[in-house]
Backbone as CSV, one residue per row, in Angstrom:
resi,resn,N_x,N_y,N_z,CA_x,CA_y,CA_z,C_x,C_y,C_z
1,MET,13.818,-28.206,-15.039,12.822,-28.923,-14.261,12.327,-30.112,-15.070
2,ASP,12.195,-31.283,-14.444,11.715,-32.441,-15.176,10.198,-32.370,-15.354
3,ASN,9.636,-33.283,-16.125,8.224,-33.229,-16.476,7.330,-34.000,-15.518
4,GLN,7.770,-34.275,-14.328,6.922,-34.946,-13.349,5.861,-33.965,-12.860
5,PRO,4.628,-34.458,-12.654,3.593,-33.559,-12.142,3.944,-33.100,-10.726
6,LEU,3.654,-31.849,-10.473,3.954,-31.284,-9.162,2.913,-31.753,-8.152
7,ASP,3.383,-32.077,-6.979,2.527,-32.573,-5.911,1.823,-31.404,-5.218
8,ASP,0.489,-31.506,-5.058,-0.287,-30.440,-4.405,0.233,-30.155,-2.993
9,GLN,0.570,-31.191,-2.259,1.019,-31.001,-0.883,2.345,-30.237,-0.842
10,LYS,3.249,-30.573,-1.735,4.534,-29.861,-1.773,4.330,-28.399,-2.168
11,LEU,3.426,-28.170,-3.124,3.126,-26.787,-3.513,2.481,-26.037,-2.357
12,PHE,1.613,-26.720,-1.613,0.963,-26.092,-0.457,2.000,-25.727,0.600
13,GLU,2.934,-26.621,0.861,3.990,-26.351,1.840,4.873,-25.196,1.377
14,TYR,5.181,-25.156,0.080,5.936,-24.033,-0.477,5.186,-22.721,-0.238
15,THR,3.884,-22.751,-0.475,3.062,-21.559,-0.287,3.042,-21.133,1.173
16,LEU,2.966,-22.083,2.085,2.992,-21.748,3.515,4.309,-21.068,3.889
17,ARG,5.411,-21.589,3.370,6.710,-20.960,3.639,6.732,-19.539,3.065
18,SER,6.201,-19.396,1.883,6.171,-18.089,1.232,5.315,-17.101,2.032
19,LEU,4.169,-17.564,2.501,3.302,-16.697,3.319,3.945,-16.388,4.673
20,GLY,4.762,-17.302,5.162,5.461,-17.058,6.419,6.500,-15.959,6.291
21,ALA,7.030,-15.798,5.082,8.052,-14.783,4.855,7.441,-13.392,4.740
22,ARG,6.271,-13.302,4.082,5.603,-12.005,3.970,4.157,-12.203,3.559
23,ASP,3.339,-11.244,3.919,1.925,-11.233,3.586,1.761,-11.108,2.071
24,GLN,0.835,-11.878,1.478,0.647,-11.859,0.033,-0.832,-11.995,-0.326
25,THR,-1.152,-11.625,-1.545,-2.515,-11.750,-2.047,-2.664,-13.067,-2.789
26,SER,-3.904,-13.419,-3.081,-4.140,-14.657,-3.828,-3.548,-14.569,-5.235
27,THR,-3.569,-13.391,-5.834,-2.975,-13.217,-7.161,-1.468,-13.422,-7.106
28,GLU,-0.823,-12.878,-6.091,0.626,-13.061,-5.955,0.966,-14.538,-5.738
29,ILE,0.166,-15.228,-4.930,0.387,-16.659,-4.697,0.218,-17.428,-6.009
30,SER,-0.830,-17.107,-6.767,-1.061,-17.776,-8.059,0.126,-17.592,-8.989
31,ARG,0.632,-16.370,-9.043,1.775,-16.102,-9.925,3.001,-16.907,-9.506
32,LYS,3.246,-16.971,-8.195,4.397,-17.740,-7.711,4.247,-19.221,-8.033
33,LEU,3.048,-19.741,-7.815,2.824,-21.158,-8.093,2.967,-21.451,-9.585
34,ALA,2.463,-20.552,-10.421,2.570,-20.739,-11.872,4.040,-20.737,-12.303
35,ARG,4.839,-19.867,-11.695,6.276,-19.843,-12.020,6.951,-21.158,-11.627
36,ARG,6.416,-21.822,-10.631,6.979,-23.112,-10.213,6.454,-24.260,-11.074
37,GLY,5.516,-23.942,-11.975,5.005,-24.975,-12.876,3.661,-25.547,-12.489
38,ALA,2.983,-24.965,-11.525,1.671,-25.459,-11.121,0.635,-25.133,-12.193
39,THR,-0.328,-26.010,-12.333,-1.415,-25.771,-13.284,-2.412,-24.782,-12.675
40,ASP,-3.285,-24.258,-13.514,-4.322,-23.346,-13.025,-5.217,-24.033,-11.999
41,GLU,-5.505,-25.308,-12.227,-6.350,-26.059,-11.295,-5.657,-26.237,-9.942
42,GLN,-4.379,-26.532,-9.985,-3.628,-26.672,-8.729,-3.609,-25.344,-7.972
43,CYS,-3.375,-24.264,-8.685,-3.366,-22.936,-8.054,-4.702,-22.671,-7.382
44,ALA,-5.772,-22.947,-8.093,-7.111,-22.704,-7.551,-7.363,-23.549,-6.308
45,ARG,-6.961,-24.839,-6.345,-7.161,-25.717,-5.177,-6.361,-25.227,-3.974
46,ILE,-5.129,-24.831,-4.204,-4.281,-24.392,-3.087,-4.806,-23.093,-2.497
47,ILE,-5.186,-22.173,-3.346,-5.721,-20.896,-2.851,-7.023,-21.125,-2.088
48,GLU,-7.874,-21.983,-2.611,-9.127,-22.305,-1.916,-8.845,-22.898,-0.531
49,ARG,-7.852,-23.779,-0.467,-7.483,-24.397,0.818,-6.956,-23.343,1.793
50,LEU,-6.117,-22.443,1.308,-5.586,-21.378,2.170,-6.703,-20.473,2.689
51,ILE,-7.654,-20.169,1.828,-8.790,-19.338,2.248,-9.639,-20.093,3.268
52,ARG,-9.891,-21.357,3.002,-10.733,-22.177,3.886,-10.147,-22.279,5.291
53,VAL,-8.829,-22.397,5.404,-8.209,-22.520,6.731,-7.876,-21.154,7.345
54,GLY,-8.207,-20.089,6.621,-8.035,-18.745,7.177,-6.637,-18.158,7.063
55,LEU,-5.826,-18.688,6.177,-4.464,-18.188,6.020,-4.327,-17.160,4.906
56,LEU,-5.387,-16.969,4.118,-5.327,-16.055,2.997,-6.650,-15.314,2.878
57,SER,-6.575,-13.987,2.900,-7.761,-13.156,2.731,-7.335,-11.860,2.053
58,ASP,-7.788,-11.676,0.833,-7.420,-10.465,0.102,-8.001,-9.217,0.754
59,SER,-9.196,-9.312,1.319,-9.788,-8.130,1.958,-9.009,-7.740,3.216
60,ASP,-8.590,-8.726,3.994,-7.765,-8.425,5.170,-6.420,-7.845,4.749
61,TYR,-5.842,-8.419,3.688,-4.582,-7.904,3.172,-4.727,-6.438,2.774
62,ALA,-5.802,-6.122,2.062,-6.021,-4.754,1.591,-6.145,-3.789,2.769
63,GLU,-6.864,-4.183,3.808,-7.004,-3.321,4.991,-5.662,-3.077,5.656
64,ARG,-4.883,-4.134,5.836,-3.557,-3.977,6.453,-2.645,-3.125,5.576
65,PHE,-2.727,-3.328,4.279,-1.909,-2.578,3.333,-2.204,-1.083,3.427
66,VAL,-3.477,-0.727,3.412,-3.862,0.686,3.485,-3.495,1.266,4.855
67,GLU,-3.663,0.488,5.898,-3.286,0.965,7.232,-1.780,1.229,7.325
68,ARG,-0.995,0.327,6.756,0.468,0.445,6.810,0.993,1.561,5.914
69,ARG,0.513,1.623,4.703,1.072,2.559,3.733,0.280,3.843,3.591
70,GLY,-0.884,3.885,4.195,-1.761,5.034,4.035,-1.299,6.300,4.714
71,THR,-0.277,6.222,5.559,0.210,7.436,6.226,1.074,8.286,5.315
72,THR,1.535,7.710,4.213,2.408,8.462,3.306,1.976,8.380,1.849
73,ARG,0.808,7.807,1.595,0.321,7.668,0.218,-1.144,8.083,0.136
74,GLY,-1.498,8.638,-1.006,-2.875,9.025,-1.244,-3.680,7.883,-1.841
75,LYS,-4.986,8.133,-1.954,-5.892,7.104,-2.465,-5.503,6.615,-3.855
76,MET,-5.084,7.528,-4.711,-4.765,7.119,-6.085,-3.616,6.114,-6.131
77,LEU,-2.538,6.380,-5.414,-1.393,5.465,-5.423,-1.735,4.158,-4.702
78,LEU,-2.448,4.255,-3.598,-2.862,3.042,-2.894,-3.701,2.163,-3.818
79,GLY,-4.621,2.787,-4.555,-5.458,2.036,-5.488,-4.649,1.366,-6.574
80,MET,-3.663,2.095,-7.128,-2.807,1.509,-8.168,-2.021,0.326,-7.625
81,GLU,-1.476,0.473,-6.425,-0.672,-0.602,-5.840,-1.537,-1.830,-5.543
82,LEU,-2.753,-1.619,-5.047,-3.638,-2.748,-4.769,-4.061,-3.444,-6.060
83,ARG,-4.376,-2.673,-7.094,-4.739,-3.283,-8.380,-3.574,-4.113,-8.932
84,ARG,-2.352,-3.615,-8.772,-1.175,-4.353,-9.233,-1.051,-5.685,-8.497
85,LYS,-1.531,-5.727,-7.276,-1.477,-6.954,-6.489,-2.710,-7.831,-6.698
86,GLY,-3.602,-7.398,-7.605,-4.772,-8.200,-7.943,-5.970,-7.993,-7.044
87,ILE,-6.025,-6.866,-6.347,-7.126,-6.593,-5.416,-7.911,-5.390,-5.903
88,ASP,-9.231,-5.488,-5.846,-10.099,-4.363,-6.159,-9.995,-3.372,-4.993
89,PRO,-9.496,-2.158,-5.242,-9.290,-1.214,-4.146,-10.567,-0.502,-3.676
90,ALA,-11.620,-0.561,-4.453,-12.825,0.220,-4.147,-13.372,-0.015,-2.736
91,PRO,-13.562,-1.260,-2.285,-14.154,-1.449,-0.953,-13.323,-0.846,0.185
92,VAL,-12.026,-1.063,0.156,-11.198,-0.583,1.269,-10.961,0.924,1.179
93,LEU,-10.835,1.459,-0.031,-10.603,2.899,-0.168,-11.871,3.709,0.039
94,ALA,-13.038,3.075,-0.118,-14.299,3.768,0.140,-14.406,4.134,1.624
95,GLU,-13.763,3.350,2.471,-13.774,3.608,3.905,-12.825,4.746,4.298
96,ARG,-11.890,5.088,3.440,-10.903,6.125,3.745,-11.499,7.492,3.442
97,SER,-11.546,8.337,4.432,-12.148,9.659,4.270,-11.181,10.622,3.581
98,ASP,-11.736,11.702,3.068,-10.894,12.738,2.475,-9.995,13.360,3.544
99,ASP,-10.498,13.428,4.788,-9.681,13.955,5.885,-8.454,13.081,6.132
100,ALA,-8.615,11.773,6.001,-7.472,10.874,6.184,-6.433,11.125,5.102
101,ASP,-6.890,11.375,3.882,-5.964,11.687,2.793,-5.251,13.010,3.061
102,THR,-5.992,14.001,3.536,-5.394,15.300,3.857,-4.392,15.156,4.997
103,ASP,-4.747,14.379,6.012,-3.819,14.149,7.129,-2.534,13.489,6.636
104,ALA,-2.670,12.496,5.773,-1.489,11.804,5.244,-0.659,12.741,4.369
105,ALA,-1.315,13.570,3.568,-0.590,14.527,2.722,0.161,15.532,3.589
106,THR,-0.491,16.000,4.643,0.144,16.956,5.559,1.353,16.313,6.235
107,HIS,1.178,15.097,6.711,2.278,14.369,7.363,3.452,14.186,6.395
108,THR,3.140,13.791,5.168,4.180,13.559,4.161,4.891,14.863,3.802
109,LEU,4.126,15.923,3.639,4.719,17.227,3.312,5.623,17.711,4.443
110,ARG,5.148,17.584,5.671,5.963,18.019,6.817,7.251,17.208,6.925
111,ARG,7.156,15.921,6.685,8.361,15.088,6.735,9.326,15.463,5.619
112,ARG,8.800,15.780,4.464,9.650,16.147,3.326,10.358,17.471,3.579
113,ILE,9.644,18.420,4.180,10.242,19.728,4.494,11.265,19.575,5.611
114,GLY,10.952,18.718,6.570,11.861,18.492,7.687,11.928,19.697,8.605
115,SER,13.101,20.004,9.102,13.261,21.107,10.044,13.527,22.429,9.334
116,LYS,13.562,22.394,8.004,13.771,23.627,7.245,12.516,24.498,7.333
117,PRO,12.676,25.787,7.095,11.489,26.647,7.082,10.583,26.281,5.897
118,VAL,9.300,26.550,6.061,8.344,26.279,4.993,8.728,27.137,3.796
119,PRO,8.916,26.529,2.639,9.377,27.309,1.484,8.334,28.329,1.020
120,ALA,8.812,29.507,0.680,7.949,30.542,0.125,8.133,30.623,-1.382
121,ASP,9.239,30.071,-1.871,9.563,30.089,-3.289,8.558,29.241,-4.070
122,ARG,7.983,29.825,-5.109,6.959,29.153,-5.898,7.476,27.863,-6.531
123,ASP,8.691,27.885,-7.066,9.254,26.693,-7.703,9.436,25.546,-6.701
124,GLU,9.919,25.882,-5.527,10.125,24.858,-4.496,8.779,24.275,-4.048
125,ARG,7.774,25.119,-3.915,6.440,24.653,-3.534,5.852,23.752,-4.622
126,GLN,6.108,24.102,-5.882,5.621,23.267,-6.981,6.310,21.904,-6.977
127,LYS,7.596,21.896,-6.686,8.323,20.629,-6.613,7.750,19.742,-5.506
128,LEU,7.485,20.353,-4.352,6.922,19.587,-3.239,5.504,19.121,-3.556
129,SER,4.742,19.949,-4.242,3.383,19.553,-4.635,3.431,18.403,-5.640
130,ALA,4.386,18.462,-6.568,4.547,17.374,-7.538,4.944,16.079,-6.818
131,TYR,5.780,16.197,-5.806,6.160,15.036,-5.007,4.917,14.412,-4.370
132,LEU,4.061,15.255,-3.790,2.832,14.743,-3.174,1.924,14.098,-4.223
133,ALA,1.844,14.688,-5.392,1.021,14.113,-6.461,1.553,12.735,-6.862
134,ARG,2.876,12.584,-6.924,3.463,11.277,-7.239,3.192,10.265,-6.141
135,ARG,2.945,10.735,-4.944,2.609,9.856,-3.828,1.112,9.518,-3.810
136,GLY,0.374,9.983,-4.812,-1.020,9.586,-4.964,-2.039,10.519,-4.349
137,PHE,-1.614,11.708,-3.948,-2.560,12.654,-3.357,-3.196,13.498,-4.455
138,ASN,-4.500,13.767,-4.307,-5.181,14.600,-5.291,-4.976,16.076,-4.957
139,TYR,-5.428,16.915,-5.855,-5.202,18.351,-5.719,-5.783,18.910,-4.418
140,SER,-6.992,18.494,-4.066,-7.615,19.063,-2.865,-6.849,18.673,-1.598
141,ALA,-6.323,17.456,-1.534,-5.535,17.036,-0.367,-4.215,17.802,-0.309
142,ILE,-3.598,18.022,-1.471,-2.334,18.770,-1.514,-2.570,20.219,-1.087
143,ARG,-3.615,20.798,-1.604,-3.933,22.195,-1.257,-4.218,22.333,0.239
144,ALA,-5.001,21.410,0.779,-5.314,21.448,2.213,-4.057,21.227,3.054
145,ALA,-3.165,20.360,2.596,-1.913,20.128,3.334,-1.081,21.402,3.382
146,TRP,-0.987,22.110,2.253,-0.242,23.370,2.237,-0.882,24.388,3.177
147,GLN,-2.209,24.434,3.194,-2.878,25.373,4.096,-2.565,25.049,5.549
148,ARG,-2.568,23.784,5.883,-2.242,23.376,7.255,-0.792,23.717,7.603
149,VAL,0.116,23.405,6.703,1.536,23.661,6.957,1.792,25.165,7.048
150,ASP,1.176,25.933,6.161,1.360,27.384,6.175,0.796,28.018,7.443
151,SER,-0.270,27.451,7.987,-0.916,28.069,9.153,-0.334,27.600,10.478
152,SER,0.509,26.572,10.465,1.071,26.087,11.733,2.292,26.913,12.107
153,ASP,2.229,27.503,13.301,3.330,28.337,13.791,4.366,27.492,14.526
154,ASP,3.873,26.453,15.191,4.786,25.669,16.023,5.376,24.515,15.224
155,LEU,6.405,23.928,15.790,7.072,22.801,15.142,6.903,21.528,15.962
156,ASP,5.792,21.421,16.726,5.552,20.230,17.529,5.494,18.969,16.686
157,TRP,5.034,19.098,15.454,4.894,17.946,14.584,6.243,17.286,14.268
158,LEU,7.343,18.044,14.424,8.656,17.471,14.169,9.051,16.444,15.228
159,GLU,8.500,16.592,16.424,8.889,15.734,17.522,8.077,14.438,17.573
160,THR,7.034,14.324,16.768,6.172,13.155,16.787,6.796,12.048,15.946
161,PRO,7.272,10.983,16.588,7.862,9.892,15.806,6.774,9.063,15.155
162,GLU,6.837,8.930,13.841,5.900,8.086,13.114,6.687,7.307,12.088
163,SER,6.217,6.084,11.810,6.940,5.257,10.840,6.570,5.666,9.443
164,ASP,7.523,5.484,8.527,7.317,5.810,7.130,7.880,4.676,6.303
165,GLU,7.068,4.118,5.420,7.542,3.028,4.565,7.895,3.527,3.228
Protein backbone atom coordinates (compact mmCIF):
# COMPACT_ATOMS: atom_id res chain seq x y z
CA MET A 1 0.00 0.00 0.00
CA ASP A 2 1.37 3.44 -0.84
CA ASN A 3 1.68 6.23 1.73
CA GLN A 4 -1.17 8.39 0.45
CA PRO A 5 -3.65 9.37 3.16
CA LEU A 6 -6.84 7.37 3.02
CA ASP A 7 -9.95 9.27 2.02
CA ASP A 8 -12.73 9.35 4.67
CA GLN A 9 -15.42 8.99 2.01
CA LYS A 10 -13.80 5.91 0.48
CA LEU A 11 -13.40 4.37 3.94
CA PHE A 12 -17.04 5.18 4.68
CA GLU A 13 -18.15 3.50 1.44
CA TYR A 14 -16.00 0.47 2.28
CA THR A 15 -17.67 0.32 5.68
CA LEU A 16 -21.14 0.52 4.12
CA ARG A 17 -20.30 -2.41 1.84
CA SER A 18 -18.96 -4.33 4.82
CA LEU A 19 -22.11 -3.63 6.85
CA GLY A 20 -24.20 -4.68 3.86
CA ALA A 21 -22.53 -8.08 3.91
CA ARG A 22 -23.16 -8.74 7.61
CA ASP A 23 -24.14 -7.06 10.85
CA GLN A 24 -21.12 -5.78 12.82
CA THR A 25 -20.21 -3.90 15.99
CA SER A 26 -18.36 -0.62 16.20
CA THR A 27 -15.30 -2.48 17.51
CA GLU A 28 -15.33 -4.84 14.53
CA ILE A 29 -15.67 -1.87 12.15
CA SER A 30 -12.75 -0.10 13.89
CA ARG A 31 -10.57 -3.17 13.54
CA LYS A 32 -11.39 -3.52 9.84
CA LEU A 33 -10.68 0.14 9.18
CA ALA A 34 -7.39 -0.04 11.10
CA ARG A 35 -6.33 -3.04 9.00
CA ARG A 36 -6.96 -0.92 5.91
CA GLY A 37 -4.67 1.77 7.33
CA ALA A 38 -7.19 4.22 8.76
CA THR A 39 -6.08 6.38 11.66
CA ASP A 40 -7.82 6.28 15.03
CA GLU A 41 -9.36 9.67 14.26
CA GLN A 42 -10.73 8.47 10.93
CA CYS A 43 -12.19 5.38 12.60
CA ALA A 44 -13.87 7.52 15.23
CA ARG A 45 -15.32 9.92 12.61
CA ILE A 46 -16.67 7.10 10.47
CA ILE A 47 -18.20 5.25 13.40
CA GLU A 48 -19.76 8.47 14.68
CA ARG A 49 -21.25 9.10 11.22
CA LEU A 50 -22.65 5.56 11.04
CA ILE A 51 -24.22 5.95 14.48
CA ARG A 52 -25.62 9.38 13.61
CA VAL A 53 -27.37 8.09 10.47
CA GLY A 54 -28.66 5.02 12.32
CA LEU A 55 -26.63 2.37 10.52
CA LEU A 56 -24.65 1.23 13.56
CA SER A 57 -25.87 0.47 17.07
CA ASP A 58 -24.02 -1.86 19.40
CA SER A 59 -27.04 -2.21 21.70
CA ASP A 60 -29.29 -3.23 18.80
CA TYR A 61 -26.60 -5.62 17.60
CA ALA A 62 -26.37 -7.20 21.05
CA GLU A 63 -30.15 -7.71 21.23
CA ARG A 64 -30.26 -9.33 17.80
CA PHE A 65 -27.24 -11.46 18.64
CA VAL A 66 -28.79 -12.80 21.85
CA GLU A 67 -32.12 -13.37 20.11
CA ARG A 68 -30.44 -15.30 17.28
CA ARG A 69 -27.95 -17.33 19.27
CA GLY A 70 -29.72 -17.51 22.60
CA THR A 71 -31.72 -20.62 21.68
CA THR A 72 -28.61 -22.79 21.84
CA ARG A 73 -26.22 -20.88 24.11
CA GLY A 74 -26.20 -19.96 27.76
CA LYS A 75 -25.54 -16.58 29.32
CA MET A 76 -21.87 -17.30 29.96
CA LEU A 77 -21.03 -18.10 26.32
CA LEU A 78 -23.20 -15.28 25.00
CA GLY A 79 -21.38 -12.89 27.32
CA MET A 80 -17.97 -14.12 26.18
CA GLU A 81 -18.92 -13.79 22.51
CA LEU A 82 -20.29 -10.27 23.00
CA ARG A 83 -17.18 -9.17 24.92
CA ARG A 84 -15.03 -10.55 22.08
CA LYS A 85 -17.00 -8.32 19.73
CA GLY A 86 -16.38 -5.30 21.97
CA ILE A 87 -19.82 -5.09 23.58
CA ASP A 88 -20.61 -4.99 27.28
CA PRO A 89 -22.99 -7.96 27.70
CA ALA A 90 -24.44 -6.88 31.06
CA PRO A 91 -27.37 -4.74 29.80
CA VAL A 92 -28.71 -7.25 27.28
CA LEU A 93 -28.07 -10.36 29.41
CA ALA A 94 -29.71 -8.74 32.44
CA GLU A 95 -32.96 -8.93 30.48
CA ARG A 96 -32.55 -12.69 29.91
CA SER A 97 -34.29 -14.68 32.61
CA ASP A 98 -33.02 -17.88 34.18
CA ASP A 99 -36.08 -19.58 32.65
CA ALA A 100 -34.91 -18.54 29.18
CA ASP A 101 -31.53 -20.12 29.90
CA THR A 102 -33.22 -23.30 31.13
CA ASP A 103 -35.45 -23.37 28.04
CA ALA A 104 -32.42 -22.98 25.78
CA ALA A 105 -30.50 -25.68 27.68
CA THR A 106 -33.48 -28.04 27.41
CA HIS A 107 -33.84 -27.33 23.69
CA THR A 108 -30.11 -27.88 23.13
CA LEU A 109 -30.07 -31.09 25.16
CA ARG A 110 -33.10 -32.48 23.33
CA ARG A 111 -31.56 -31.67 19.97
CA ARG A 112 -28.29 -33.31 20.99
CA ILE A 113 -30.07 -36.48 22.14
CA GLY A 114 -32.19 -36.51 19.01
CA SER A 115 -34.57 -39.43 18.56
CA LYS A 116 -32.46 -41.73 20.74
CA PRO A 117 -33.77 -42.67 24.16
CA VAL A 118 -32.73 -40.44 27.05
CA PRO A 119 -29.45 -41.89 28.28
CA ALA A 120 -29.44 -43.54 31.69
CA ASP A 121 -25.70 -44.20 31.62
CA ARG A 122 -23.87 -41.85 34.00
CA ASP A 123 -20.90 -41.35 31.66
CA GLU A 124 -23.12 -40.45 28.71
CA ARG A 125 -25.09 -38.00 30.87
CA GLN A 126 -21.84 -36.41 32.04
CA LYS A 127 -20.68 -36.02 28.44
CA LEU A 128 -23.96 -34.33 27.52
CA SER A 129 -23.76 -32.10 30.60
CA ALA A 130 -20.20 -31.12 29.67
CA TYR A 131 -21.44 -30.29 26.17
CA LEU A 132 -24.08 -27.99 27.68
CA ALA A 133 -21.47 -26.38 29.93
CA ARG A 134 -19.30 -25.67 26.86
CA ARG A 135 -22.34 -24.02 25.31
CA GLY A 136 -22.35 -21.56 28.22
CA PHE A 137 -25.07 -23.00 30.44
CA ASN A 138 -24.58 -22.90 34.20
CA TYR A 139 -25.13 -25.83 36.53
CA SER A 140 -28.67 -24.88 37.54
CA ALA A 141 -29.82 -24.58 33.89
CA ILE A 142 -28.20 -27.93 33.03
CA ARG A 143 -29.78 -29.62 36.03
CA ALA A 144 -33.21 -28.17 35.23
CA ALA A 145 -32.86 -29.25 31.58
CA TRP A 146 -32.14 -32.83 32.66
CA GLN A 147 -35.16 -32.76 34.96
CA ARG A 148 -37.37 -31.58 32.12
CA VAL A 149 -35.99 -34.15 29.68
CA ASP A 150 -36.25 -36.96 32.23
CA SER A 151 -39.86 -36.08 33.08
CA SER A 152 -41.12 -35.75 29.50
CA ASP A 153 -42.87 -38.92 28.34
CA ASP A 154 -43.81 -37.73 24.89
CA LEU A 155 -41.58 -36.90 21.96
CA ASP A 156 -43.61 -33.94 20.64
CA TRP A 157 -40.54 -31.74 20.98
CA LEU A 158 -38.88 -33.71 18.17
CA GLU A 159 -41.46 -32.49 15.68
CA THR A 160 -40.98 -28.78 16.46
CA PRO A 161 -38.75 -27.27 13.77
CA GLU A 162 -36.44 -24.65 15.22
CA SER A 163 -33.33 -23.08 13.76
CA ASP A 164 -29.94 -23.75 15.28
CA GLU A 165 -26.83 -21.72 14.54
